[in-house]
C-alpha positions in Angstrom: 47.5 -30.6 20.2 47.9 -29.7 16.5 45.5 -32.5 15.5 42.8 -31.1 17.8 43.1 -27.6 16.4 43.1 -28.9 12.8 39.9 -30.9 13.5 38.3 -27.9 15.1 39.2 -25.7 12.1 37.8 -28.2 9.7 34.7 -28.6 11.8 34.0 -24.9 11.9 34.7 -24.6 8.1 32.1 -27.3 7.4 29.6 -25.6 9.7 30.2 -22.3 7.9 29.9 -24.0 4.5 26.7 -25.7 5.5 25.2 -22.5 6.9 26.0 -20.7 3.6 24.2 -23.4 1.5 21.2 -23.4 3.9 20.9 -19.6 3.8 20.9 -19.7 0.0 18.2 -22.4 -0.1 16.1 -20.4 2.4 16.5 -17.2 0.3 15.3 -19.0 -2.8 12.4 -20.5 -1.0 11.3 -17.1 0.4 11.6 -15.5 -3.0 9.3 -18.2 -4.5 6.8 -17.8 -1.7 6.7 -14.0 -2.2 6.2 -14.5 -6.0 3.3 -16.9 -5.3 1.7 -14.6 -2.8 1.9 -11.6 -5.2 0.4 -13.7 -8.0 -2.4 -14.9 -5.7 -3.0 -11.3 -4.6 -3.1 -10.0 -8.1 -5.6 -12.6 -9.2 -7.8 -11.8 -6.3 -7.7 -8.2 -7.2 -8.5 -9.0 -10.8 -11.5 -11.1 -9.8 -12.7 -8.2 -7.5 -12.3 -5.7 -10.4 -14.0 -7.8 -13.1 -16.9 -8.7 -10.8 -17.4 -5.3 -9.3 -21.0 -4.1 -9.8 -19.6 -0.7 -10.7 -18.2 -2.2 -13.9 -20.3 -5.2 -14.8 -22.2 -5.7 -18.1 -25.8 -6.4 -17.4 -28.9 -6.7 -19.5 -32.2 -6.7 -17.7 -30.5 -7.4 -14.4 -28.5 -10.4 -15.7 -24.8 -10.0 -15.3 -22.4 -11.3 -18.0 -19.2 -13.0 -16.9 -15.8 -11.6 -17.7 -17.3 -8.4 -19.2 -16.8 -4.7 -18.4 -19.1 -1.9 -19.5 -16.9 0.8 -21.1 -19.2 3.7 -20.2 -19.2 2.5 -16.5 -15.5 2.0 -16.6 -14.8 5.6 -17.8 -17.0 7.0 -15.0 -15.3 4.7 -12.5 -11.9 5.9 -13.6 -12.9 9.5 -13.1 -14.3 8.7 -9.6 -11.3 6.7 -8.4 -9.0 9.7 -9.2 -10.4 11.4 -6.1 -8.6 10.8 -2.8 -11.7 9.9 -0.9 -12.7 7.2 -3.4 -9.2 5.9 -3.5 -9.2 5.4 0.2 -12.6 3.6 0.0 -11.3 1.2 -2.6 -8.0 0.6 -0.9 -9.6 -2.2 1.1 -10.4 -4.0 -2.1 -7.4 -3.3 -4.3 -4.6 -2.3 -1.9 -1.4 -1.0 -3.4 -2.1 -1.7 -7.0 -2.8 -0.3 -10.4 -5.6 -1.6 -12.6 -5.6 -0.8 -16.2 -8.2 -1.6 -18.9 -6.8 -1.8 -22.4 -9.0 -2.3 -25.4 -6.9 -4.4 -27.9 -9.3 -4.7 -30.8 -10.2 -2.2 -32.1 -7.2 -0.4 -30.4 -7.9 2.4 -28.0 -6.0 4.3 -25.3 -5.6 2.4 -22.0 -7.9 3.4 -19.2 -6.5 3.4 -15.6 -9.4 2.2 -13.4 -7.5 2.4 -10.1 -4.1 3.5 -9.1 -2.4 3.5 -5.7 1.2 2.6 -6.1 3.4 1.9 -3.0 6.1 4.4 -2.6 9.6 2.8 -2.7 8.2 -0.5 -3.8 10.9 -3.1 -4.4 8.7 -5.6 -6.2 6.2 -4.9 -8.9 4.2 -7.9 -10.1 2.1 -7.7 -13.3 -0.8 -10.0 -14.1 -3.1 -9.7 -17.2 -6.4 -11.3 -18.0 -8.4 -11.2 -21.2 -11.8 -9.5 -20.9 -14.8 -8.6 -23.1 -15.5 -4.8 -23.3 -19.1 -3.9 -24.0 -20.2 -0.5 -25.4 -23.9 -0.4 -24.8 -24.3 3.0 -26.5 -23.0 1.6 -29.8 -24.1 -2.0 -29.0 -20.7 -3.3 -29.8 -18.3 -5.7 -28.0 -14.5 -5.4 -28.1 -11.6 -7.6 -27.0 -9.5 -6.2 -24.2 -7.1 -6.9 -21.4 -7.2 -6.0 -17.8 -3.8 -5.6 -16.3 -3.1 -5.6 -12.5 0.2 -4.4 -11.1 0.7 -5.1 -7.4 3.4 -3.5 -5.4 5.3 -4.8 -2.4 8.4 -4.1 -0.3 10.6 -7.1 0.4 
């Protein structure tokens, strides 16, 4: 009788130990999947932002790749501060913040779009280098477009 109880106790102990290890492995896997999903989402948002016709650099109808017109960006930032425009761009950018920072020569960052998720538990930041063109002065600057995506886990 004692042997049967001892075997059952050891058996349930091994099951509990195995379940604990399995739960830890699943949690790690889910965290990695969430991180990969947020990174993919941030890169998709970055591509949408850098290739938006509202921000593109164009000369005689020819669009330059990885370039943002600073005069268009300033107007775009003013427009997206309005609630109606934010709702319109929500389909493209979701819960995110897009910031354009001119690195050389240095200039104040410009928030192109912001719609943070209230009580977000995860904030993922992705940055991409970009050319910033000023057509009024006919100059180009080096900059960074930063995308912060928000999620609840």
